[in-house]
C-alpha positions in Angstrom: 13.5 17.2 14.2 11.4 17.9 11.5 8.7 16.0 12.6 6.1 16.7 10.0 8.6 15.6 7.5 8.9 11.9 9.7 5.2 11.9 8.9 5.2 12.4 5.8 8.0 9.8 5.3 6.4 7.1 6.8 2.7 7.8 5.3 4.9 7.7 1.6 6.0 4.2 2.7 2.5 2.9 3.2 1.5 4.0 -0.1 4.8 2.4 -1.7 4.2 -0.6 0.2 0.6 -1.2 0.2 0.2 -0.6 -3.5 3.0 -3.1 -3.9 1.0 -5.7 -2.2 -2.0 -4.5 -4.1 -0.1 -5.4 -7.6 1.0 -8.8 -6.4 -2.4 -9.6 -5.2 -4.2 -8.7 -8.2 -1.4 -9.7 -11.0 -1.7 -14.1 -9.7 -5.3 -13.9 -10.2 -7.5 -10.9 -11.3 -10.8 -12.6 -12.0 -11.5 -13.3 -8.0 -14.0 -10.9 -7.0 -11.9 -10.8 -3.5 -8.9 -9.7 -5.5 -10.6 -7.2 -7.2 -12.0 -5.6 -3.5 -8.4 -6.1 -2.0 -7.5 -3.4 -4.7 -10.2 -0.9 -4.4 -9.1 -0.9 -0.6 -5.5 -0.6 -1.1 -6.5 2.3 -3.4 -8.9 3.7 -0.5 -6.0 3.8 1.7 -3.3 5.1 -0.8 -6.0 8.4 -1.0 -6.3 8.5 2.7 -2.5 8.2 3.2 -1.4 10.4 0.3 -4.0 13.1 1.7 -2.8 13.0 5.3 0.8 13.3 4.6 0.8 16.3 1.9 -2.0 18.1 5.0 0.3 17.5 7.3 3.5 19.4 5.6 0.8 21.6 4.2 2.1 25.6 4.3 -1.2 26.7 5.5 -4.7 26.5 6.5 -5.9 26.2 3.5 -4.3 23.9 1.7 -3.9 21.2 4.8 -7.8 21.5 4.8 -7.9 21.0 0.9 -5.2 17.5 1.7 -7.9 16.7 4.7 -11.0 16.7 1.9 -8.9 14.6 -0.6 -8.5 12.3 2.3 -12.0 12.0 3.1 -11.8 10.1 -0.3 -10.0 7.6 1.5 -11.2 7.0 5.0 -14.7 8.1 4.5 -14.8 4.4 1.9 -12.7 2.3 3.5 -14.4 0.7 6.3 -17.1 0.0 3.6 -14.6 -1.8 1.5 -13.2 -3.9 4.5 -16.5 -5.1 5.6 -17.5 -5.5 1.9 -13.9 -7.5 1.8 -14.8 -9.3 5.1 -18.6 -10.3 3.7 -16.3 -11.7 0.4 -14.1 -14.1 2.5 -16.4 -15.7 5.3 -18.8 -16.6 2.3 -21.2 -14.1 3.4 -21.4 -11.9 -0.1 -25.0 -13.3 -0.6 -25.9 -10.2 1.6 -25.1 -7.9 -0.9 -25.9 -9.8 -4.1 -28.8 -7.3 -4.7 -28.2 -4.0 -5.9 -29.7 -2.5 -3.0 -28.0 -4.0 -0.2 -24.6 -2.8 -2.1 -26.5 0.6 -2.0 -27.1 0.4 1.4 -23.5 -1.1 2.6 -22.0 1.9 0.5 -24.6 4.8 1.8 -22.5 6.2 5.2 -19.2 5.9 3.1 -21.0 8.5 0.0 -22.4 10.1 3.0 -18.9 10.8 4.8 -17.1 11.4 1.7 -20.2 14.4 0.9 -20.2 15.7 4.1 -16.2 15.7 4.7 -14.9 15.6 1.4 -16.9 18.4 -0.6 -17.7 21.4 0.3 -21.4 21.4 -0.1 -22.7 23.4 3.0 -24.0 20.3 5.1 -21.1 20.8 7.6 -20.2 24.0 8.2 -16.6 23.5 9.8 -15.7 20.1 8.7 -12.2 20.2 9.8 -10.8 22.7 13.3 -7.0 22.7 12.2 -4.5 23.5 14.0 -0.1 24.2 13.4 1.8 22.2 15.9 5.0 20.5 15.9 4.1 18.0 14.6 2.3 19.8 11.3 -1.5 20.4 10.7 -3.7 18.1 13.2 -7.2 18.4 13.2 -9.4 18.3 16.8 -12.4 17.0 16.3 -15.7 19.4 17.7 -17.6 16.3 18.0 -20.5 17.7 16.0 -23.4 15.2 15.0 -21.6 14.4 11.5 -18.3 13.5 13.4 -21.2 11.1 16.1 -22.1 9.9 12.5 -18.8 8.8 11.4 -17.4 7.0 15.0 -21.2 5.2 15.0 -20.3 4.0 10.8 -17.0 3.3 11.2 -17.8 1.4 14.7 -20.5 -0.7 13.9 -19.1 -1.9 10.3 -15.4 -3.0 12.3 -16.9 -4.8 15.2 -19.6 -6.4 12.5 -16.3 -7.6 10.5 -14.7 -8.8 13.9 -18.1 -10.8 14.6 -18.2 -12.6 11.0 -14.2 -13.4 11.0 -14.6 -14.9 14.5 -17.7 -16.9 13.4 -15.8 -18.0 10.1 -12.8 -19.5 12.0 -15.4 -21.3 14.5 -17.6 -22.9 12.5 -15.0 -24.0 9.6 -13.5 -27.9 10.1 -10.6 -26.6 7.8 -7.5 -25.8 10.1 -5.8 -23.1 7.5 -9.1 -21.2 8.0 -9.0 -21.5 11.4 -5.8 -20.0 11.6 -6.3 -17.4 8.8 -9.5 -16.3 10.8 -7.4 -15.8 14.3 -4.7 -14.3 12.4 -7.4 -11.7 10.2 -9.0 -11.2 13.6 -6.3 -10.3 15.9 -5.0 -7.9 13.0 -8.2 -5.9 12.4 -9.0 -5.8 16.5 -5.3 -4.6 17.5 -5.7 -1.8 14.5 -9.0 -1.0 14.8 -8.4 -0.1 18.5 -4.8 1.6 18.0 -6.4 3.9 15.4 -9.5 4.4 17.4 -6.7 5.3 20.4 -4.2 7.9 17.6 -7.1 9.4 15.5 -10.2 9.8 18.2 -8.4 10.1 21.8 -5.6 11.3 21.1 -5.3 14.9 19.0 -2.1 16.5 19.5 -0.4 13.7 17.0 -1.6 13.6 13.0 -3.7 11.0 12.5 -1.8 7.4 11.9 -4.7 5.4 10.9 -3.6 4.2 7.6 0.0 3.8 8.8 -1.8 1.3 11.7 -3.8 0.0 8.4 -0.6 -1.6 7.4 -0.8 -4.2 9.6 -3.9 -6.3 8.5 -2.9 -5.9 4.8 0.4 -7.5 5.6 -1.4 -10.1 7.3 -3.4 -10.5 4.3 -0.4 -10.7 2.1 1.1 -13.2 5.0 -1.9 -15.5 4.5 -1.4 -15.0 0.5 2.2 -16.4 0.4 1.4 -18.8 2.8 -2.1 -20.7 2.1 -3.2 -19.2 -1.4 -6.5 -17.8 -0.1 -7.9 -14.9 -2.1 -5.3 -15.9 -5.1 -5.6 -18.8 -6.6 -2.5 -20.8 -5.8 0.2 -19.6 -2.8 3.4 -18.1 -4.2 6.0 -20.7 -5.1 8.9 -18.0 -3.1 7.9 -16.4 0.0 8.9 -12.6 0.1 10.9 -11.3 3.2 8.0 -8.3 3.3 9.8 -7.0 6.1 12.5 -6.1 4.3 10.8 -4.8 1.5 9.7 -1.8 4.1 12.9 -1.5 5.1 14.3 -0.9 2.0 11.7 1.8 0.9 11.8 3.5 3.7 15.5 3.8 3.2 14.9 4.8 -0.3 12.2 7.3 1.1 14.7 8.7 3.6 17.0 9.1 0.9 14.8 11.3 -1.2 13.7 13.6 2.0 17.6 14.2 2.5 18.2 15.4 -1.5 14.9 17.9 -0.9 17.0 19.2 2.1 20.0 19.3 0.3 18.7 21.3 -2.6 17.0 24.0 -0.2 20.6 24.8 1.5 23.3 26.8 0.1 25.1 26.5 -2.8 28.3 27.0 -0.7 26.9 24.4 2.0 29.9 21.7 2.9 29.7 19.0 5.2 33.7 17.8 6.4 35.6 18.2 2.3 32.1 17.2 0.8 30.0 19.9 -0.7 26.2 20.0 -1.6 26.4 18.4 -5.0 28.5 15.8 -4.1 26.5 14.7 -1.9 23.4 14.5 -3.7 25.3 12.4 -6.3 26.2 10.1 -3.7 22.3 9.8 -2.4 21.4 9.2 -5.9 23.6 6.6 -6.6 22.9 4.7 -3.3 19.2 4.5 -4.3 20.4 3.2 -7.4 22.2 0.5 -5.3 19.5 0.2 -3.2 16.7 -0.4 -6.1 18.6 -3.3 -7.9 19.5 -5.0 -4.8 15.8 -4.6 -4.1 15.1 -6.4 -7.5 18.1 -8.6 -6.5 17.2 -10.1 -3.5 13.2 -9.6 -2.9 12.0 -10.9 -6.2 8.4 -9.7 -7.3 7.8 -7.3 -4.4 11.2 -5.9 -4.4 10.5 -5.4 -8.5 7.7 -3.6 -8.1 8.4 -1.4 -5.0 11.8 -0.6 -7.3 9.9 0.3 -10.3 7.2 2.3 -8.4 9.5 4.2 -6.3 11.9 4.9 -8.9 8.8 6.3 -11.4 7.8 8.7 -8.3 11.1 10.0 -8.0 11.5 10.4 -12.1 7.8 12.3 -11.6 8.9 14.9 -8.7 12.4 15.6 -10.2 10.4 16.0 -13.8 7.5 18.4 -11.8 11.0 20.2 -10.0 12.2 21.2 -13.3 9.5 22.2 -14.8 7.8 24.2 -12.0 11.3 25.9 -10.8 12.6 26.8 -14.8 16.2 24.8 -13.8 18.3 21.7 -14.7 19.6 21.5 -11.6 17.7 18.1 -11.1 18.2 16.8 -14.6 21.8 14.7 -13.6 19.1 12.6 -10.7 16.4 13.0 -13.6 18.8 10.8 -16.1 19.5 8.6 -13.3 16.5 7.7 -12.4 15.7 7.1 -15.8 18.9 5.2 -16.2 17.4 3.2 -12.8 14.8 2.0 -13.7 16.2 0.9 -17.5 18.3 -1.5 -15.4 16.1 -2.9 -13.0 13.6 -3.7 -16.1 16.3 -5.7 -18.1 17.6 -7.3 -14.7 13.6 -8.2 -14.3 13.4 -9.6 -17.5 16.7 -11.8 -17.4 15.2 -13.4 -13.8 12.4 -14.6 -15.7 14.1 -16.4 -18.7 15.6 -19.2 -16.5 12.2 -19.6 -14.9 11.0 -19.7 -18.2 14.0 -22.2 -19.4 13.2 -24.4 -16.4 9.3 -24.4 -17.3 10.3 -25.7 -20.8 12.7 -28.2 -19.8 10.1 -29.6 -17.3 7.5 -30.1 -19.7 9.7 -31.1 -22.5 10.8 -34.2 -19.8 7.2 -34.6 -18.9 6.5 -35.1 -22.4 9.3 -37.5 -23.0 8.6 -39.8 -19.8 4.8 -40.1 -21.1 5.9 -40.7 -24.5 8.6 -43.9 -23.4 5.8 -45.4 -21.3 3.1 -45.1 -24.1 5.8 -46.6 -26.7 6.7 -49.5 -23.7 3.2 -50.5 -22.9 2.7 -50.5 -27.2 5.6 -52.6 -27.5 4.3 -55.0 -24.4 0.9 -55.6 -26.1 2.0 -55.8 -29.8 4.4 -59.0 -28.5 
């Protein structure tokens, strides 16, 4: 079994799903500070995820180390951003209102990036990489800088958990108590599982960013149900788990496409050759994208646009890099799919706009009729 590719599928799926959530939050209320920090957190997790994904399937140790260094810009800053986010939602943002306090907050993150991300010479051997059946993994040597990172992420996480717990205990609002409980549990489970998988178990690739999708999903659930973080709750709850499954299915189909292009042109499965199989997979991806837009509303639309845009860029880079027109039909298909899903998204908005106009008109007419009746009564 191709374990490195499976891990890469998971990493890319997390990247796409978390990006969808970040976009949904910011377009609902782009002015709120918590929303901005949440989007920055999503970007940090994506850098972490992409770096680990490509490091796992890297062809050699040099490439693996490059992507590991790239990932450190994500995991190095993620814990400070999470703590900053918790300070905001628990009404403790006054602690870091001054510029020097914010600098102190992000100082450990900056040091981690400097030591593990940039070849400054401060850390002679930041990574101890080994090739296994699961791809390239890092076996930490537990040097001074490793311990510095452990202290940084444990102290920030535990302090954040205490603030979440206290936020729920002190509040008299039942909604805040529920939000506090779910966020506390999700971050606690994530912290424990990530520590076990990334620090204690060294035989598999680090999967902390995959586990981190749990609290991100809980935050999104709180947004759709209670409207905290964004200015108001969403009108219709999306089936978040279905969006995740559809994104994973699409990415699995993409990896099948890649594998088929690597097979000889004489390859056949029963009576179907490789070219026909690639065509079938492309059409399945188109159908899946259209289904996501039709059934999953705004999250499905954003996810469909992202995965098709990424696939389009991938096929274009394939054409340029290998100087072949083989992937041209797939490129045209992805362009067509993007065009179709954008059209569907536009037409789905029209009934909402029409209903809003009708409702506003009805309110105006009711107001006018009411005032006319009052005026007639007063004049008679």
